[in-house]
Structure formats: structure tokens, C-alpha cells
C-alpha atoms as a printed R data frame, in Angstrom:
    type eleno elety resid chain resno       x       y      z
1   ATOM     1    CA   MET     A     1 -10.215   8.019 22.730
2   ATOM     2    CA   ARG     A     2  -8.434   5.824 20.178
3   ATOM     3    CA   LEU     A     3  -5.377   8.099 20.200
4   ATOM     4    CA   ASN     A     4  -5.260   8.136 24.003
5   ATOM     5    CA   LEU     A     5  -5.423   4.335 24.134
6   ATOM     6    CA   ALA     A     6  -2.628   4.061 21.583
7   ATOM     7    CA   LEU     A     7  -0.429   6.416 23.589
8   ATOM     8    CA   ILE     A     8  -1.095   4.483 26.800
9   ATOM     9    CA   PHE     A     9   0.143   1.302 25.132
10  ATOM    10    CA   LEU     A    10   3.151   3.171 23.762
11  ATOM    11    CA   PHE     A    11   4.184   4.268 27.249
12  ATOM    12    CA   ILE     A    12   3.738   0.706 28.551
13  ATOM    13    CA   ILE     A    13   5.943  -0.624 25.765
14  ATOM    14    CA   MET     A    14   8.529   2.175 25.964
15  ATOM    15    CA   PRO     A    15   8.389   3.505 29.547
16  ATOM    16    CA   ASP     A    16  11.862   5.079 29.678
17  ATOM    17    CA   ILE     A    17  11.713   7.355 26.656
18  ATOM    18    CA   SER     A    18  10.167  10.716 25.866
19  ATOM    19    CA   LEU     A    19   8.154  10.959 22.653
20  ATOM    20    CA   SER     A    20  10.101  14.131 21.841
21  ATOM    21    CA   GLU     A    21  13.324  12.089 21.556
22  ATOM    22    CA   ILE     A    22  12.019   9.954 18.697
23  ATOM    23    CA   LYS     A    23  12.634  11.160 15.152
24  ATOM    24    CA   ALA     A    24   9.487  11.540 13.063
25  ATOM    25    CA   PRO     A    25   8.977   9.675  9.779
26  ATOM    26    CA   SER     A    26   9.746  11.435  6.518
27  ATOM    27    CA   SER     A    27   6.252  10.674  5.228
28  ATOM    28    CA   ILE     A    28   3.018   8.926  6.195
29  ATOM    29    CA   ILE     A    29   1.076   7.327  3.353
30  ATOM    30    CA   PRO     A    30  -2.122   5.234  3.107
31  ATOM    31    CA   TYR     A    31  -1.967   1.576  2.136
32  ATOM    32    CA   LYS     A    32  -5.460   0.299  2.931
33  ATOM    33    CA   LYS     A    33  -8.833   1.996  2.750
34  ATOM    34    CA   LEU     A    34 -11.351   1.281  5.485
35  ATOM    35    CA   GLN     A    35 -14.625   2.750  6.601
36  ATOM    36    CA   GLY     A    36 -13.725   5.403  9.124
37  ATOM    37    CA   GLY     A    37 -10.212   6.085  7.840
38  ATOM    38    CA   ASP     A    38  -7.240   4.664  5.994
39  ATOM    39    CA   LEU     A    39  -4.465   2.572  7.497
40  ATOM    40    CA   MET     A    40  -1.110   4.294  7.103
41  ATOM    41    CA   LEU     A    41   2.542   3.438  6.614
42  ATOM    42    CA   HIS     A    42   4.994   5.584  8.574
43  ATOM    43    CA   VAL     A    43   7.951   5.803  6.212
44  ATOM    44    CA   PHE     A    44  11.612   6.542  6.905
45  ATOM    45    CA   GLY     A    45  13.543   7.350  3.756
46  ATOM    46    CA   GLU     A    46  12.844   9.200  0.542
47  ATOM    47    CA   LEU     A    47   9.879   7.635 -1.245
48  ATOM    48    CA   GLU     A    48  11.039   8.270 -4.803
49  ATOM    49    CA   PRO     A    49  14.805   8.881 -4.702
50  ATOM    50    CA   ALA     A    50  16.374   9.980 -7.981
51  ATOM    51    CA   LYS     A    51  19.735   8.249 -7.568
52  ATOM    52    CA   ILE     A    52  18.595   4.820 -6.385
53  ATOM    53    CA   LYS     A    53  17.613   2.000 -8.750
54  ATOM    54    CA   LYS     A    54  16.379  -0.572 -6.229
55  ATOM    55    CA   ARG     A    55  16.645  -0.948 -2.478
56  ATOM    56    CA   PRO     A    56  15.461  -3.376  0.179
57  ATOM    57    CA   ALA     A    57  12.499  -2.534  2.398
58  ATOM    58    CA   ILE     A    58  11.356  -3.554  5.865
59  ATOM    59    CA   VAL     A    59   7.960  -3.235  7.541
60  ATOM    60    CA   PHE     A    60   7.645  -3.234 11.346
61  ATOM    61    CA   PHE     A    61   4.455  -4.054 13.256
62  ATOM    62    CA   PHE     A    62   4.023  -2.680 16.789
63  ATOM    63    CA   GLY     A    63   3.188  -4.729 19.867
64  ATOM    64    CA   GLY     A    64   0.230  -4.390 22.210
65  ATOM    65    CA   GLY     A    65  -1.542  -7.724 22.516
66  ATOM    66    CA   TRP     A    66  -3.613  -7.117 19.342
67  ATOM    67    CA   THR     A    67  -5.440  -4.594 21.549
68  ATOM    68    CA   GLY     A    68  -3.448  -1.377 21.191
69  ATOM    69    CA   GLY     A    69  -0.049   0.031 20.383
70  ATOM    70    CA   HIS     A    70   1.454   2.605 18.036
71  ATOM    71    CA   PRO     A    71   3.882   2.649 15.081
72  ATOM    72    CA   LYS     A    72   6.143   4.993 17.078
73  ATOM    73    CA   GLN     A    73   7.484   1.927 18.884
74  ATOM    74    CA   PHE     A    74   9.675   1.089 15.898
75  ATOM    75    CA   TYR     A    75  10.584   4.589 14.732
76  ATOM    76    CA   PRO     A    76  14.143   4.223 16.117
77  ATOM    77    CA   HIS     A    77  14.625   0.909 14.305
78  ATOM    78    CA   CYS     A    78  13.322   2.474 11.104
79  ATOM    79    CA   GLU     A    79  15.655   5.441 11.409
80  ATOM    80    CA   PHE     A    80  18.626   3.113 11.944
81  ATOM    81    CA   LEU     A    81  17.872   0.933  8.912
82  ATOM    82    CA   SER     A    82  16.968   3.893  6.731
83  ATOM    83    CA   GLU     A    83  20.455   5.243  7.324
84  ATOM    84    CA   LYS     A    84  21.812   1.854  6.173
85  ATOM    85    CA   GLY     A    85  20.000   2.061  2.842
86  ATOM    86    CA   MET     A    86  16.623   0.401  3.434
87  ATOM    87    CA   LEU     A    87  13.223   1.941  2.975
88  ATOM    88    CA   ALA     A    88  12.045   1.397  6.545
89  ATOM    89    CA   ILE     A    89   8.394   1.482  7.527
90  ATOM    90    CA   SER     A    90   6.342   1.176 10.700
91  ATOM    91    CA   ALA     A    91   2.812   0.122  9.801
92  ATOM    92    CA   GLU     A    92  -0.560   0.812 11.306
93  ATOM    93    CA   TYR     A    93  -2.952  -2.114 11.598
94  ATOM    94    CA   ARG     A    94  -6.349  -2.598 13.179
95  ATOM    95    CA   THR     A    95  -6.526  -3.588 16.840
96  ATOM    96    CA   LYS     A    96  -9.323  -4.272 19.275
97  ATOM    97    CA   GLY     A    97  -8.814  -0.854 20.839
98  ATOM    98    CA   SER     A    98  -8.796   1.124 17.601
99  ATOM    99    CA   HIS     A    99 -11.309  -0.809 15.482
100 ATOM   100    CA   GLY     A   100 -12.907  -3.476 17.678
101 ATOM   101    CA   THR     A   101 -11.193  -6.221 15.691
102 ATOM   102    CA   THR     A   102  -9.702  -9.627 16.474
103 ATOM   103    CA   PRO     A   103  -6.168 -10.955 15.835
104 ATOM   104    CA   PHE     A   104  -7.415 -12.371 12.521
105 ATOM   105    CA   GLN     A   105  -7.874  -8.849 11.141
106 ATOM   106    CA   CYS     A   106  -4.421  -7.920 12.449
107 ATOM   107    CA   VAL     A   107  -2.970 -10.719 10.313
108 ATOM   108    CA   GLU     A   108  -5.021  -9.605  7.311
109 ATOM   109    CA   ASP     A   109  -3.681  -6.056  7.608
110 ATOM   110    CA   GLY     A   110  -0.114  -7.272  7.944
111 ATOM   111    CA   LYS     A   111  -0.449  -9.194  4.701
112 ATOM   112    CA   SER     A   112  -2.053  -6.165  3.057
113 ATOM   113    CA   ALA     A   113   0.915  -3.984  4.011
114 ATOM   114    CA   ILE     A   114   3.464  -6.375  2.484
115 ATOM   115    CA   ARG     A   115   1.352  -6.836 -0.663
116 ATOM   116    CA   TRP     A   116   0.823  -3.088 -1.117
117 ATOM   117    CA   LEU     A   117   4.530  -2.427 -0.762
118 ATOM   118    CA   ARG     A   118   5.407  -5.087 -3.332
119 ATOM   119    CA   GLU     A   119   2.665  -3.845 -5.666
120 ATOM   120    CA   ASN     A   120   4.190  -0.357 -5.529
121 ATOM   121    CA   ALA     A   121   7.805  -1.515 -5.586
122 ATOM   122    CA   SER     A   122   8.593   0.071 -8.948
123 ATOM   123    CA   LYS     A   123   7.167   3.450 -7.933
124 ATOM   124    CA   PHE     A   124   9.126   3.584 -4.686
125 ATOM   125    CA   LYS     A   125  12.266   1.931 -6.095
126 ATOM   126    CA   ILE     A   126  12.002  -1.142 -3.895
127 ATOM   127    CA   ASP     A   127  13.423  -4.518 -4.809
128 ATOM   128    CA   PRO     A   128  10.281  -6.717 -4.626
129 ATOM   129    CA   ASN     A   129  12.497  -9.680 -3.777
130 ATOM   130    CA   LYS     A   130  14.010  -7.937 -0.759
131 ATOM   131    CA   ILE     A   131  11.086  -7.145  1.521
132 ATOM   132    CA   VAL     A   132  11.339  -8.005  5.228
133 ATOM   133    CA   ALA     A   133   8.599  -8.219  7.874
134 ATOM   134    CA   ALA     A   134   9.446  -7.425 11.495
135 ATOM   135    CA   GLY     A   135   7.664  -6.762 14.757
136 ATOM   136    CA   GLY     A   136   7.494  -7.139 18.504
137 ATOM   137    CA   SER     A   137   5.210  -9.259 20.694
138 ATOM   138    CA   ALA     A   138   1.770  -9.312 19.002
139 ATOM   139    CA   GLY     A   139   3.345  -7.319 16.182
140 ATOM   140    CA   GLY     A   140   5.936 -10.069 15.941
141 ATOM   141    CA   HIS     A   141   3.021 -12.455 15.538
142 ATOM   142    CA   VAL     A   142   1.600 -10.317 12.726
143 ATOM   143    CA   ALA     A   143   4.995 -10.220 11.012
144 ATOM   144    CA   ALA     A   144   5.477 -13.978 11.400
145 ATOM   145    CA   CYS     A   145   2.037 -14.647  9.961
146 ATOM   146    CA   THR     A   146   2.846 -12.711  6.785
147 ATOM   147    CA   GLY     A   147   5.579 -15.245  6.120
148 ATOM   148    CA   ILE     A   148   3.896 -18.404  7.385
149 ATOM   149    CA   ILE     A   149   0.094 -18.337  7.497
150 ATOM   150    CA   SER     A   150  -2.095 -19.084  4.482
151 ATOM   151    CA   GLY     A   151  -5.306 -17.177  3.833
152 ATOM   152    CA   PHE     A   152  -6.494 -13.854  5.269
153 ATOM   153    CA   GLU     A   153  -5.694 -12.214  1.938
154 ATOM   154    CA   THR     A   154  -7.232  -9.113  0.368
155 ATOM   155    CA   GLY     A   155  -6.321  -7.006 -2.649
156 ATOM   156    CA   ASN     A   156  -4.544  -8.228 -5.763
157 ATOM   157    CA   LEU     A   157  -3.891 -11.897 -5.038
158 ATOM   158    CA   ASP     A   158  -1.573 -12.133 -8.046
159 ATOM   159    CA   ILE     A   159   0.957 -10.278 -5.898
160 ATOM   160    CA   SER     A   160   2.558 -12.164 -3.022
161 ATOM   161    CA   SER     A   161   2.158 -10.977  0.563
162 ATOM   162    CA   THR     A   162   5.073 -13.133  1.738
163 ATOM   163    CA   PRO     A   163   8.298 -11.392  2.835
164 ATOM   164    CA   GLN     A   164  11.798 -12.710  2.163
165 ATOM   165    CA   ALA     A   165  12.762 -12.755  5.853
166 ATOM   166    CA   LEU     A   166  11.358 -12.256  9.351
167 ATOM   167    CA   ILE     A   167  12.829 -10.339 12.294
168 ATOM   168    CA   LEU     A   168  10.900 -10.962 15.503
169 ATOM   169    CA   PHE     A   169  11.262  -9.395 18.963
170 ATOM   170    CA   ASN     A   170   9.805 -11.490 21.821
171 ATOM   171    CA   PRO     A   171   7.137 -12.627 19.354
172 ATOM   172    CA   VAL     A   172   3.970 -14.617 19.867
173 ATOM   173    CA   CYS     A   173   4.936 -17.735 17.898
174 ATOM   174    CA   ASP     A   174   2.534 -20.135 19.592
175 ATOM   175    CA   THR     A   175  -1.131 -19.220 20.101
176 ATOM   176    CA   SER     A   176  -2.039 -22.493 21.839
177 ATOM   177    CA   SER     A   177  -2.728 -22.740 25.562
178 ATOM   178    CA   ALA     A   178   1.003 -23.386 26.021
179 ATOM   179    CA   GLY     A   179   1.862 -20.095 24.359
180 ATOM   180    CA   TYR     A   180  -0.009 -16.794 24.371
181 ATOM   181    CA   GLY     A   181  -3.348 -15.502 23.159
182 ATOM   182    CA   GLN     A   182  -5.604 -18.537 22.883
183 ATOM   183    CA   LYS     A   183  -8.317 -16.898 24.982
184 ATOM   184    CA   LYS     A   184  -8.248 -13.812 22.766
185 ATOM   185    CA   ILE     A   185  -8.301 -15.830 19.543
186 ATOM   186    CA   GLY     A   186 -10.693 -18.638 20.438
187 ATOM   187    CA   ASP     A   187 -11.111 -22.146 19.080
188 ATOM   188    CA   CYS     A   188  -9.575 -21.284 15.696
189 ATOM   189    CA   TRP     A   189  -6.229 -20.356 17.269
190 ATOM   190    CA   LYS     A   190  -4.293 -22.888 15.182
191 ATOM   191    CA   LYS     A   191  -5.137 -21.070 11.937
192 ATOM   192    CA   ILE     A   192  -2.879 -18.189 12.976
193 ATOM   193    CA   SER     A   193  -0.314 -19.962 15.141
194 ATOM   194    CA   PRO     A   194   3.065 -19.544 13.392
195 ATOM   195    CA   LEU     A   195   4.619 -22.495 15.244
196 ATOM   196    CA   HIS     A   196   1.911 -24.866 14.032
197 ATOM   197    CA   ASN     A   197   2.082 -23.735 10.401
198 ATOM   198    CA   ILE     A   198   5.809 -23.715  9.627
199 ATOM   199    CA   SER     A   199   6.468 -25.179  6.186
200 ATOM   200    CA   ASN     A   200   9.413 -25.618  3.853
201 ATOM   201    CA   GLU     A   201   8.537 -22.199  2.385
202 ATOM   202    CA   THR     A   202   8.835 -20.315  5.688
203 ATOM   203    CA   PRO     A   203  11.331 -17.442  5.299
204 ATOM   204    CA   PRO     A   204  14.623 -17.309  7.232
205 ATOM   205    CA   THR     A   205  14.036 -15.799 10.642
206 ATOM   206    CA   CYS     A   206  15.878 -13.924 13.377
207 ATOM   207    CA   ILE     A   207  14.373 -13.867 16.886
208 ATOM   208    CA   PHE     A   208  15.289 -11.865 20.000
209 ATOM   209    CA   HIS     A   209  13.841 -12.989 23.345
210 ATOM   210    CA   GLY     A   210  14.456 -12.431 27.049
211 ATOM   211    CA   THR     A   211  14.820 -15.353 29.452
212 ATOM   212    CA   ALA     A   212  12.676 -13.599 32.089
213 ATOM   213    CA   ASP     A   213   9.744 -12.841 29.778
214 ATOM   214    CA   THR     A   214   6.574 -13.720 31.692
215 ATOM   215    CA   THR     A   215   4.211 -12.283 29.061
216 ATOM   216    CA   VAL     A   216   5.336 -14.351 26.086
217 ATOM   217    CA   PRO     A   217   7.412 -17.263 27.438
218 ATOM   218    CA   LEU     A   218  10.801 -17.972 25.883
219 ATOM   219    CA   THR     A   219   9.557 -21.465 25.025
220 ATOM   220    CA   ASN     A   220   7.592 -19.796 22.185
221 ATOM   221    CA   ALA     A   221  10.842 -18.936 20.454
222 ATOM   222    CA   VAL     A   222  12.736 -22.090 21.458
223 ATOM   223    CA   ASN     A   223  10.077 -24.380 20.005
224 ATOM   224    CA   PHE     A   224   9.829 -22.239 16.888
225 ATOM   225    CA   GLN     A   225  13.571 -22.454 16.282
226 ATOM   226    CA   LYS     A   226  13.538 -26.215 16.887
227 ATOM   227    CA   THR     A   227  10.841 -26.739 14.260
228 ATOM   228    CA   MET     A   228  12.624 -24.456 11.797
229 ATOM   229    CA   LYS     A   229  15.861 -26.399 12.251
230 ATOM   230    CA   GLU     A   230  14.037 -29.676 11.665
231 ATOM   231    CA   LYS     A   231  13.009 -28.286  8.288
232 ATOM   232    CA   LYS     A   232  16.548 -27.009  7.684
233 ATOM   233    CA   ILE     A   233  15.439 -23.362  7.531
234 ATOM   234    CA   LYS     A   234  17.717 -20.717  9.003
235 ATOM   235    CA   CYS     A   235  16.453 -19.431 12.335
236 ATOM   236    CA   GLU     A   236  18.663 -17.406 14.646
237 ATOM   237    CA   LEU     A   237  17.568 -17.144 18.275
238 ATOM   238    CA   HIS     A   238  19.328 -14.559 20.426
239 ATOM   239    CA   THR     A   239  18.436 -14.836 24.111
240 ATOM   240    CA   TYR     A   240  19.046 -12.180 26.753
241 ATOM   241    CA   GLN     A   241  19.635 -13.300 30.316
242 ATOM   242    CA   ASP     A   242  17.086 -11.999 32.854
243 ATOM   243    CA   ALA     A   243  15.543  -9.700 30.228
244 ATOM   244    CA   LYS     A   244  11.805  -9.095 30.501
245 ATOM   245    CA   HIS     A   245   9.153  -8.467 27.868
246 ATOM   246    CA   GLY     A   246   9.930  -5.440 25.725
247 ATOM   247    CA   PHE     A   247  13.609  -5.382 26.720
248 ATOM   248    CA   PHE     A   248  14.672  -4.564 23.154
249 ATOM   249    CA   ASN     A   249  12.888  -1.215 22.862
250 ATOM   250    CA   TYR     A   250  14.760   2.037 22.389
251 ATOM   251    CA   GLY     A   251  15.055   3.872 25.711
252 ATOM   252    CA   ARG     A   252  14.635   0.747 27.817
253 ATOM   253    CA   GLY     A   253  17.151   0.576 30.670
254 ATOM   254    CA   ASP     A   254  20.676   1.618 29.751
255 ATOM   255    CA   GLY     A   255  20.052   1.042 26.052
256 ATOM   256    CA   SER     A   256  22.502  -1.843 25.763
257 ATOM   257    CA   ALA     A   257  19.851  -4.376 24.725
258 ATOM   258    CA   TYR     A   258  18.496  -2.061 22.042
259 ATOM   259    CA   ASN     A   259  21.982  -1.431 20.693
260 ATOM   260    CA   ASP     A   260  22.852  -5.123 20.680
261 ATOM   261    CA   THR     A   261  19.629  -6.193 18.978
262 ATOM   262    CA   ILE     A   262  19.826  -3.633 16.168
263 ATOM   263    CA   ILE     A   263  23.423  -4.626 15.397
264 ATOM   264    CA   LYS     A   264  22.460  -8.312 15.288
265 ATOM   265    CA   MET     A   265  19.430  -7.385 13.174
266 ATOM   266    CA   LYS     A   266  21.723  -5.602 10.715
267 ATOM   267    CA   LEU     A   267  24.134  -8.551 10.574
268 ATOM   268    CA   PHE     A   268  21.268 -10.955  9.920
269 ATOM   269    CA   LEU     A   269  19.995  -8.818  7.048
270 ATOM   270    CA   GLU     A   270  23.491  -8.599  5.589
271 ATOM   271    CA   GLY     A   271  23.931 -12.344  5.902
272 ATOM   272    CA   GLN     A   272  20.709 -12.943  3.987
273 ATOM   273    CA   GLY     A   273  21.746 -10.571  1.208
274 ATOM   274    CA   LEU     A   274  18.933  -8.198  2.133
275 ATOM   275    CA   LEU     A   275  21.194  -5.323  3.135
276 ATOM   276    CA   ALA     A   276  24.499  -4.293  1.606
277 ATOM   277    CA   LYS     A   277  27.464  -4.805  3.892
278 ATOM   278    CA   GLU     A   278  29.090  -1.594  5.018
279 ATOM   279    CA   LYS     A   279  32.569  -0.918  3.723
280 ATOM   280    CA   ASN     A   280  35.267  -0.726  6.384
């Protein structure tokens, strides 16, 4: 039942693509033990390469309203960045559909994934100072929370769960009644509202959002960027005219939005020194 629900959400998110067209990860490894089964990281790239000293890493979190979804959503993004030299990962995390959890546990798992990766950086030849969190919609919220929200920590607290940068696709930045998700989160919504918790330590951020998004309004991203600019923190906002929620996914429409967003994602990472610039 859990698998079927996850696949239903995957088809909602990526309606124009066959699962057979998506390249599979090179490995799937556990990062968090839970009753009933481990949470896994779907990894693109060799885990322990012999010829690499250190490399950057990125972790993607799927969308689905904290209710469902599947790591397959970001397999294409992972494949693209893996080919550019990053260890690219699409992470599992608990949702209401899979584990009966709330958005607070989603945030906890997101932080656990970043912390586990940094804790194992030496083993997997990752630069612990070049770890990026990314995601779409509710997964964008999870990613943003790893870089912004305090608390919801488990594991070795001596190791930071904060990434060096955030890449967010039509993300839930505001969980108030003016944004998205307050009814799902409840009265404590502000504790995990990225917009309301931005600080001087918030990582540089790149956001992609459609102007016709009726699920997560563009104002989420606009207000987030405004607050970031007030604190003099880099925040790119790329808007797409008449684009609806999920416009950025691989296989959506003619593919032009996907292609444009991954190129801008790459340029942002290069600009932040988190990805080596390609030689001409």
C-alpha cells in the first residue's frame, strides 16, 4: 500500500514521463534506522572512488505535501550533477502516507540526512564544507529547514546538519495562513516556517518558481527573497511565466523548463564555489 501511494504521487508530480526512462541510482544505502525499516539514500556516483580526494555533495528531497512522494522525482537531477562531479543523492524521508507522520518528522529526517552525510564525509570522499540541500514543493520546505530551522535534531549533535547552500523548486517557504500547509502543521507552524526563521546564518539560496502556481503561491518565494536581501544574503529567484506547480520536473511539457532550471542550478553552484566550473 505504501509503495502504491508513493507511485501515485510520483505520477502526479511527473505526469509526462515513463518510469523506464529514468536512470536508476548506482547504490541505495541506509542513513537512519527506524522501527519497520531504514530510511535510504538513493545515490548517483561511486561511493568510494579511488581517484577522487574530495568532492561536493547534494541531497534532494521529493515533493508531495508531506503526505507522499518518491525519491525518483529527482533522479534526473542527480544524474546530471553526478556527471558534473558531485555525489548526488535523492533521500527518503517519512511522510504521512508512508509512516503516519507530520511535517515536523519530515524536517527531522532532512536534518538527519545532511548530518549522516557529513559524518561519513571521509569515507565517501565528500568535502564536508560543500554539502547542498535541495528539493521541490514540500521537499523544498524540508531542504530549506535544514539550512534555517533550529531544533528537530537527532544523532551526533557535534556534527552540523546545516548545508552550505539551498536549491529550492517551487518550495513551501511560508507555512502561515498566507502561504501553504498551516492546516497540516497546526498551531506550531511558525517553528518550521523558513520565511519566519531566516537569520544571518541562512545559507545562500537559489529558487525556481512559476508565476501560475496555485498550489504554492509565488509570493512564498518573493517574500523569502525580500527577507534574504534585507539580511544581505544571496538569494536568486528565477520565475517562469505562466508555469504551474511542478513545472521544473524532468518530462514535464517540452522539457524546456527542466533544461533551463538545471543549467541555472549548475551556474549557481559554480558561483558559490560548490561545483568546479567546466573547462571550455
